[in-house]
C-alpha atoms as one frame of an Amber mdcrd trajectory, in Angstrom:
protein
-118.813  57.955 -35.075-117.779  60.982 -32.962-118.894  63.354 -35.693-122.347
  61.818 -35.967-122.791  61.898 -32.172-121.652  65.507 -32.100-124.045  66.439
 -34.901-126.924  64.725 -33.109-126.055  66.504 -29.884-125.971  69.861 -31.676
-129.358  69.218 -33.276-130.812  68.254 -29.905-129.316  71.385 -28.326-130.779
  73.640 -31.050-134.190  72.009 -30.750-134.222  72.338 -26.964-133.140  75.963
 -27.275-135.941  76.564 -29.737-138.456  75.056 -27.338-137.282  77.284 -24.487
-137.358  80.420 -26.596-140.790  79.527 -27.924-142.148  79.520 -24.415-140.911
  83.089 -23.925-142.139  84.697 -27.146-143.343  83.833 -30.625-141.177  84.348
 -33.665-142.042  87.464 -35.680-140.578  88.043 -39.165-139.271  91.438 -40.271
-141.433  93.736 -42.347-140.204  92.835 -45.813-139.797  89.116 -45.200-140.382
  87.313 -48.491-141.330  84.163 -46.588-143.499  85.846 -43.955-146.449  83.498
 -44.548-144.833  80.988 -42.128-147.233  80.321 -39.256-145.843  81.782 -36.032
-148.656  80.817 -33.739-146.973  78.569 -31.192-148.722  76.332 -28.727-147.505
  75.784 -25.206-144.830  73.129 -25.115-145.188  69.945 -23.132-141.855  69.398
 -21.395-142.846  66.552 -19.116-140.664  63.423 -19.185-143.190  61.605 -21.346
-143.748  64.461 -23.809-140.206  65.843 -23.973-138.740  63.647 -26.725-141.972
  63.849 -28.697-141.822  67.659 -28.589-138.169  67.598 -29.711-139.002  65.531
 -32.790-142.040  67.598 -33.690-140.173  70.877 -33.479-136.876  70.012 -35.159
-138.450  70.829 -38.538-139.724  74.142 -37.145-136.187  75.042 -36.067-134.939
  74.512 -39.622-137.858  76.492 -41.064-137.262  79.362 -38.650-133.604  79.480
 -39.673-134.603  79.811 -43.318-137.171  82.536 -42.573-134.697  84.486 -40.456
-132.060  84.327 -43.192-134.523  85.548 -45.808-135.685  88.332 -43.499-132.163
  89.590 -42.885-131.419  89.506 -46.597-134.563  91.475 -47.405-133.847  94.106
 -44.785-130.353  94.527 -46.264-131.880  95.860 -49.484-131.598  99.591 -48.981
-133.100 100.879 -52.224-129.703 101.670 -53.720-130.578 100.214 -57.101-129.022
  97.201 -58.774-126.544  96.767 -55.932-129.487  95.870 -53.712-129.715  92.611
 -55.632-126.008  91.871 -55.830-125.290  88.163 -55.574-128.898  87.184 -56.208
-129.707  84.785 -59.026-132.338  85.817 -61.609-134.741  83.299 -60.107-134.412
  84.729 -56.601-134.781  88.285 -57.923-138.058  87.324 -59.563-139.236  85.606
 -56.385-138.440  88.696 -54.314-140.175  90.927 -56.833-143.257  88.716 -56.792
-143.402  88.750 -52.992-143.201  92.561 -52.986-145.919  92.775 -55.644-148.218
  90.617 -53.519-147.709  92.902 -50.553-148.269  96.052 -52.599-151.480  94.555
 -53.999-152.715  94.059 -50.426-151.763  97.656 -49.589-153.758  98.907 -52.580
-156.729  96.834 -51.451-156.621  98.660 -48.115-156.326 101.968 -49.985-159.540
 101.117 -51.832-161.279 100.329 -48.535-160.106 103.679 -47.210-161.604 105.329
 -50.293-164.944 103.646 -49.689-164.939 104.901 -46.092-164.123 108.436 -47.242
-166.883 108.285 -49.860-169.285 107.365 -47.045-168.257 110.522 -45.180-166.081
 108.764 -42.579-162.953 110.451 -41.267-161.974 107.731 -38.802-162.716 104.094
 -38.089-161.147 100.727 -38.856-160.431 101.437 -42.531-158.491 104.558 -41.566
-156.610 102.643 -38.888-155.863  99.711 -41.183-154.248 102.063 -43.656-152.468
 104.682 -41.547-151.492 103.181 -38.187-147.695 103.018 -37.693-147.427 100.424
 -34.933-146.116  96.961 -35.698-148.656  94.159 -35.512-148.232  91.482 -32.883
-148.239  88.941 -35.698-148.095  89.334 -39.501-151.379  89.225 -41.379-152.339
  86.620 -43.980-150.210  88.372 -46.633-147.214  88.521 -44.305-147.378  92.229
 -43.525-146.124  93.214 -40.095-147.418  96.777 -40.508-150.503  98.522 -41.836
-150.788  99.379 -45.521-149.054 102.751 -45.691-146.114 101.710 -43.491-145.772
  98.517 -45.505-145.814 100.494 -48.743-143.445 103.375 -47.938-141.898 102.435
 -44.584-141.961 104.032 -41.152-140.811 107.608 -40.408-137.254 108.503 -39.453
-135.917 111.733 -37.891-135.531 112.997 -41.460-139.080 113.803 -42.640-138.103
 112.960 -46.218-136.826 109.496 -45.356-138.827 106.390 -44.508-137.377 102.970
 -43.809-138.525  99.398 -44.133-141.239  99.757 -46.787-141.532  97.427 -49.756
-142.622 100.049 -52.279-139.162 101.422 -52.997-137.586  97.960 -52.864-139.985
  96.809 -55.548-139.330  99.930 -57.636-135.551  99.549 -57.501-135.794  95.931
 -58.616-136.516  97.319 -62.097-133.227  99.249 -62.199-130.849  97.954 -64.855
-127.393  96.831 -63.779-124.941  99.706 -63.580-127.644 102.369 -63.861-128.618
 104.865 -61.127-131.979 103.992 -59.557-133.224 107.585 -59.669-133.607 107.254
 -63.434-135.795 104.171 -63.142-139.437 105.000 -64.030-140.759 102.997 -61.083
-138.488 104.869 -58.660-139.546 108.204 -60.132-143.222 107.379 -59.740-142.660
 106.162 -56.184-140.911 109.414 -55.272-143.837 111.416 -56.651-146.356 109.333
 -54.740-145.051 108.393 -51.319-145.657 111.707 -49.500-149.058 112.337 -51.105
-150.923 110.199 -48.547-150.155 112.616 -45.708-152.720 115.179 -46.875-155.479
 112.561 -46.666-154.522 111.726 -43.104-154.318 115.402 -42.144-157.837 116.000
 -43.452-159.103 112.987 -41.538-157.611 114.259 -38.287-159.488 117.515 -38.814
-162.715 115.651 -39.529-162.920 117.261 -42.972-164.521 114.583 -45.152-164.692
 116.797 -48.241-160.992 117.631 -48.028-160.111 113.990 -47.402-162.032 112.989
 -50.523-160.340 115.668 -52.633-156.881 114.599 -51.443-157.724 110.945 -51.989
-158.608 111.683 -55.613-155.217 113.394 -56.060-153.371 110.309 -54.858-155.175
 107.844 -57.122-153.428 108.733 -60.420-150.024 108.813 -58.689-150.589 105.372
 -57.216-151.938 104.106 -60.522-148.792 105.226 -62.354-146.571 103.590 -59.754
-148.468 100.316 -60.073-148.081 100.383 -63.848-144.339 100.978 -63.529-143.908
  97.980 -61.197-145.851  95.738 -63.583-149.075  95.604 -61.606-152.521  96.589
 -62.904-152.782 100.363 -62.989-156.554 100.276 -62.671-157.381 100.496 -58.969
-160.656  98.686 -59.602-158.830  95.604 -60.875-160.012  92.386 -59.167-156.473
  91.930 -57.776-157.157  94.826 -55.399-160.626  93.769 -54.267
């Protein structure tokens, strides 16, 4: 029928478009993408006459998957930490899935925090463990956990012109997911503990820039109980030595 031919033509057009765009650049999910584990490594596409139709068939499924990932990414980025309204229209199942995805990311961030602590204990004030925790630049591709940024940026977000405001981090999104419907998020224990914690990391970084290992260690020890309380409030193990963070 005309409709079936039109649908087939549309599918072919989308697949061809996907192939062309894939030659230009790989797909990169947003920072808080709940489905960011999708593999974005894309091989060069064979567009010869013999390989063209084969490539179309092989990549039609990828087009559909990319559409799903993009939708989830946009939805996640729309959550602005405003409390229960951030989850408006979401079913209980999807809320739990989002919360679980945020918890997995936070667990990875804490693991990097522990590695930073080990480096500080060894007297280091720079190196890969410092970079892996503090660097603000977006990765070329997400890591195995789906993080597009290093641990601190993933946890609290990246800086804005307002020094008190960070955007894009999963830490506050996870905290606000525990806000009861109709209640202000600022009264949520997880949000309170996040607000006490999120600026405390800066003193560690400042000490590292000065090469002051003793100061870095002292500031690190101050952050640990704040982070531990936050983890407890978002229903993660509060003990930083828990196997989840190793």
